[in-house]
N, C-alpha and C positions, 0 to 999 in steps of 0.2 A: 589140356589145361590143368594147372596145379595151383591150388589155393591152400596156403597153410597159415593158420592162426598161431602166433607165438604169444602165449598168454603168461603174464607175470603176476602171480598172485599178490605179492607184497604191495604192488601199486594198483591192483585190479585193472591192469592195462593190456590191451590187445594190439599187437603189431601184426602186419600181414606180409606174406611172401606170395607173389603172383608170378607164374612162369608159363611161357609158351614158346616152343621151338628155339630154345636156347637163349631167350631174352627174359629178363626178370625185372620186377618192380617191387619196391618195399614201401609200405605205407606206415607212417608214424613209428619209426624205429626208436628203441631205447638208446641211451647214451653210448653203450658199448657196441661198436660196429662189427667186430670180428665174427660173431655168431652168424650174421646175415651173409657176410662175405664167404664164410666157410660153407654155409648152406648152398649158396649158388655154385661154388666151386665143386662141391660134392655131386651136384646134379649136372655139372658141365654147362652152366649157364653164366651169362654176363648180366650184371645189374645195370639196367639202362636208365631207370628213373627212381628217384626217391620222392614220393608224394607226401605232403603234409596237409592234414585236414584243417589245421588252424594253428595259432600260436598257443601251444599247450601251456597250462599254468601249473599243473600238478607234477610235471617232470620235465627234465631237460632232454629234448629229443637228440638223437644221434645223427640227424640229417646232414650236418656239415662235415663231420668226420667221415661218415659213410660215403657221401658223394665224392669226397676228395680221394679216398682210398680206392673206390671202385670205378672212378672215372664216369660217374653218373650225373645226371642233371637233377637239381632240386626243383620241384614244382609245387607252387602254392596256387590257390584260387585268387579271384579278384580282391583288391584292396589290401593285399599282404605286402606292405612295404618293409624291406629289410636292409641291413647294412652290409650284406654279403651277396654274392652273385646267386641268382636264382631266376627261374622263369615264372612270371606271374601270369597265369592262364586266364583266358576270357571264359565267361559263362558259355557252356556248350562246346568248348574246344575239345578236340579228341587227340589221344596219344595211342600209338600202336605198340603192342608187346607180342611179337610173333603173330599169331592169328587172332589175337584178342585186341579189343579196343577199350580204352578207359576214357569216359566222357566226363567233363567237369560240370557239376551242378552247383552253382553258387547258392548256398543255403544260410544266409545270415540270420542271426538270432541269438545263438550262444555267444558268438563274437561276430564282428562285422565281416571278417574274412572267412568265416567258417564255410567249408566246402565239402560236399559229398561227392564221392567218385563212383560213377556207375560203370560196372564192368559188363561189356557186351561180348558174347561168345563169337566163335568164328563165323556164325551166320548173322551177326549183328543183332542178336536177340538179347534183351536184358537178362543178366544172370544173377548179379549181386550188387549191392551197394555197400560202400565203406563210408559210414556216416560220421566218423569222428565223434564229437560230442553233440551233434545235432539231434540224433535219435539213438536212444539206448533201448535195451530190451526191457520193456515195462515202464520206460520213463523218457524224458528228454533232458537236454543240457540246461543247466541253470543259466538264467539270462542276466545275472547281476555282476559278472566278472569283468565285463568290458564296457560298462556304462561310463560315459564321460561326464564329469562333474559340470552341472549347469546346462548341458546340451542334450543329454540322452539319459533316460531312466531305465531301470530294469523292466518297467512296463512297456516302454518303447521297443526294447529288444525282444520282449516276449511277443509283442504284436508281429514283429518281423519273423520270429520263429514260427508263429502260427501260419503265416503266409507261405513260408518256405516249405513247411511240411505238406501243406495242401496243394501247392502249385508245382512242387518239384518231386516229392517223394510219394505221396498217396496216389498219384496218377499212374504209378508204375504197376506192372502186373503183380498179382498176389503171390506168385511162385518165386519172386525175386528174394534172394537171401539177404538178410540184414546182418552186417558185421560192424559193430560199434567199437569205439576206442576204449570203453570201460565197462565193467560189470559191478556187481554188488561190492560195497566197501569203498568205492571212490567217492570223494567229496565233490565231484563235478556234477552230481545229480542228487536227487532226494531218495528215490525208492527203486533203485535198479534191481533187476532180477539177477539171480545167481547164474542163469543161463547166459552164455556168451555169444550166441547167435540164434536167429529164428527166421521164419519166413515173414515177409511183409504182410501177407494175408492174415497170419495169426496175430501179428501186432495190431492190425486194424481191428481185430476182434477184442483184444485183451489190454491194449495200452490205452490208458485214459486219455492221453493227449491226441490220439488219432481217431477218436469217436466222431462220426459224421454229424451227430446232432449237437456237438459242442461248438458254440459260437465263439467269436474272438474274445469277447469280454469275459466269458466263463473260462476260457483257456488261460488268459492273462492272470485271472484271479487264482486259478489252481496252480499254475507254474510258479508264481511269485510268493505264494503263501508258505510260511514256515521255513524259509531259507535261513539256515544257520550262517553266521559270518564266515566268509571263506578263510582258510588257513593263511597265516600271514606271509608265507613264502610263495603263494600263488603268483602275485604280481611280479616278484623277482624272477621266478622261473620263466614267466611269459616274456619278460624283458630280455633274458638271456637267449631265448629261442628266436627273438626278433633281431637282436643286435650281434649275436655270435658269442663264442666262449673259447676257453683254453682246451686244447686237445686232451683226450683222456689219458694218453700215454704219459704226458708230462705230469699230470695230476698223480698218476700211480707211482711214477718215479719219485716224486717229492714225498708222497705219503709212505713209501716203503723203507724209510730210514729206520734201521734198527737202533734202539736206544737202551742203554743199560739203565738200571734203576736210578743211578745218580744223574745220568744225562736226561732221563725222562723228567725227573723232578726239577732239574735246572731249566729245561725247556718250558715246563708248566709255569714256573715262576717268572722267568725272564720275558716270555712271549705272551703272558696272560692267556695261556691256552686252556681250552676246555678238555678235561680228561673224560673221555667217553668210553664206558665199559659196555661191550656188546655181547658178553657171555650170556648163558641162560640164567633165568631168574633164580633158580634154586641154588646155583653156585654163587651168584652175586651176593645174596643175603647172608651167606655164611662167612664172607670175608671180601673186602674190597678196599681200594685206596681211598683214604679220606678225601671228601669233597669231589670225588668223581661222580658222574651221572650215569645211570643205567638206562639204556635203550637196547634191548636184545635183538640180535639178528633173527631170532626164531619167531618174531612177531611182525607186526606191521611197522617195520623199522623205518623205512624212508619217510612215510607220512608223519610219523611222530617226531622224527628229527626236524622235519620242516615246520611242524606246528610249534615245537618247543624251543628250538635254538633260533633266537630272533635274528641275530647277525649272520647272514649267509656267508660272510667272509671271515667268520670266527676261526682262529687257528684251533685245530683239533688234534689231540693226542689219543691214540687208541689203545685199549686193553682188550685183547681178543683171545679166543681159544687158538691153539697152535694151528697154523695153516689157514686161518680165516682172515688174515690181514688184507689181502687183495680184495676179497669179497666185500669187506667192510668199506674199503676206500671206494670201490666201484659203486656200491649202493648209496654211499653219501653223495657221490658225483651225480647220480641219477636225478637228484633233486637240487643240484646246484651247490652243494657244500664241497667246494674244490680245494679248501685250504687245510687238508690233513698234512701235518708236518712230521709225522713219525709214529712208531708204535713201540710198546714196551717189549723188548726182546726177552723171550722166555715167559711172557705173560705175568699174571698175578703171582704165580708161584715164585718167579724170580724176585719179585718185590718182597714177598714174605721171607724168602730165604736170605735176603740181604738184611733182615732184621728191622725193616722199616715199619712204621705205624700202620695198623690195620683197623678198619671199622667194620661193624656188622649191623644188621637190621633185625630187630626182634620180630620174628614171624611165627604164626601159628596156622594149623590146618583149619579148614572150615568147620570140621566136627567140634574142635575145641572152642572155636568162636561161638558155635551154636549153644554149647553148654554154658559158656560165660554169659551169653545174652539171656538165656533162660533164667539163670540165677540172679542176674542183675540187668533187667531190661532198660535201665536208665543210662547205660553206658553210651558214650559219644561215638557215633558211627559216621565215617566219611565215605560216601559212595562216589567213586571217581569216574563212573561211567558217563556216557553222553546224556544230555538232558532228555532226549527221546527215550532212551533205555530206562532212565529213572522214572519218567512219567508212566511208562507201561507197567512197571512193578518195582517196588523197592522195600527194603526193610523199614518197618514202622518206626518212626522217629529219626530215621537217618537224614543226614544233611547231604545234599548233592553238591559235590566239590569237583566238578568235571575237570579231568586232566587237561582238556583242550585249553582251559582258561586259568590254569594254575598260576602262571606268571603274573596275571593281573589281579587275582583274587586271594593272594597270600595273606592279606590283612584280616581275612575272615577267620583265621585259625588263632586260637588262644594258646600260647605257649605253656600256660599253667594247667591246661586240661589234658587228660589222656584220651587219645582217639584210637579207634580201630578202623583201618583203611581197607576197603575191599573194592573189587570190580567184578568182572564176569569170570575171570580165571586166574588172576594173580599177576598178569603181565603189566597192566596199567597201574595197579596198586604198588608194584615194586618200583616202577618209574617214579610215581608220585612220592614214594618213601625216600628214594634217593635224592630227589630235588628238595624235599623238606629237610632232610639231614644236612644237605649242603648249605641250606639257608638258616641253619641254627635251631631247627625244631627237632627235639629228641624224644618227646613224650607221646609216643604212638606205637601201635602194633600193626604189622602188615598181615593181612589174611591172604595166604598163599594160593588158595584155589576158590572155587565157587560154592557158596552155600546152597545153590539150587541143585547141586548134585548129591546132597545129603538125603538119604531115604528117611522118611518120617521126621523131617526137620521140625523143630519147635520154634524156628525163627519166624515170627509173624511178618507177613508182607502186605502191602497195600498198593493200589494204583491211585494216581492223582497227579496234580500239577507239580512241576519241578519246584523245589524249594530254593529260596535265595535268588541270586542273580545269574545263575548258571544256565 
């Protein structure tokens, strides 16, 4: 028996490779199928099944491409209607992989079609569960993503989740391993652990949602309380996973067009394309193409793309470090942004060498910011972290201007005031700065790193409720 977790930190997502006697199955693959095919070939195995736990909302699964290339069958659980060929399994149905068996456990609650896959060993003993977004380590899936207007509420789905956990999962032996689809950092839950697997017995002890003395009303209250609005791209990704999508090779071919500075500018103007700069934040602030937006590959790239670029079909032009073009195109496609139309050949240096206009962002280190704040504690500070981070601790008098909601809350910024923008490490503040510059705001300073790392800092902080509407 071989079980391998393929974990992608940017999406906090776990896919799984299971193999026995030359037969393999993949659970919840990412958009790019070649790594799974190569893994099977290296081990001398053939991929027999591609199992999907549900219609993912936070990424576009690679199930369609992978099944086509590997000659495998796509398997969903009950109620998973699609526009492409697949096998919709019944609750309790079993599939063989060599000496192993995978049993379908329909566990609605996160979504109606949500399914947990129980792996039985060669002796038919329960060995592991692949829970998708039904059960995380330390948490459970949010029940508000699949509610139907007028007929189903998040409370209805939470009640179903309560029953699924207790009737299908908690009855399994404590030694069973729990392999979820996500870990800390995913927006599919509230308080997931950084651990990416555990035993069911330990989860019964430590996961609030699995406590035996928790009744259904209490569970519903806890699971539905404090849910932030889902990122806007979630529904669009779920639709793509249900209806189908363009193959990744075609997307990469289109996005890999090399463009000279003149061609790049012409494409931006004629096709109303978004210029997306994915270099590191330190390089970006020192010089970039006017009106381009920064979202660096070295951070939580895909989730921020999905949160901030509203039109999933938006034409995108890339500015990357040399050799990073294909990575950027692929990572955009992971969350459904398939309309990359080319990249700047030679990168930003080619643009600058052509004598074209260059923009910069005024930035300072946290130490300098601390000195300025000590000398002038009334300066305007924009904290672009999430509301929960702000509530836990923030600079006294700072305004919470969460990056998540920057597109809808731009009116809160006064163009006549100077602002100092900070986050936890400079990544989100640089994204925010690039968006503000593109929208015509120029009177601000970006704090490039975290003031919490300053020893003996004089920046006063406080805890309390989040300010404003963020």
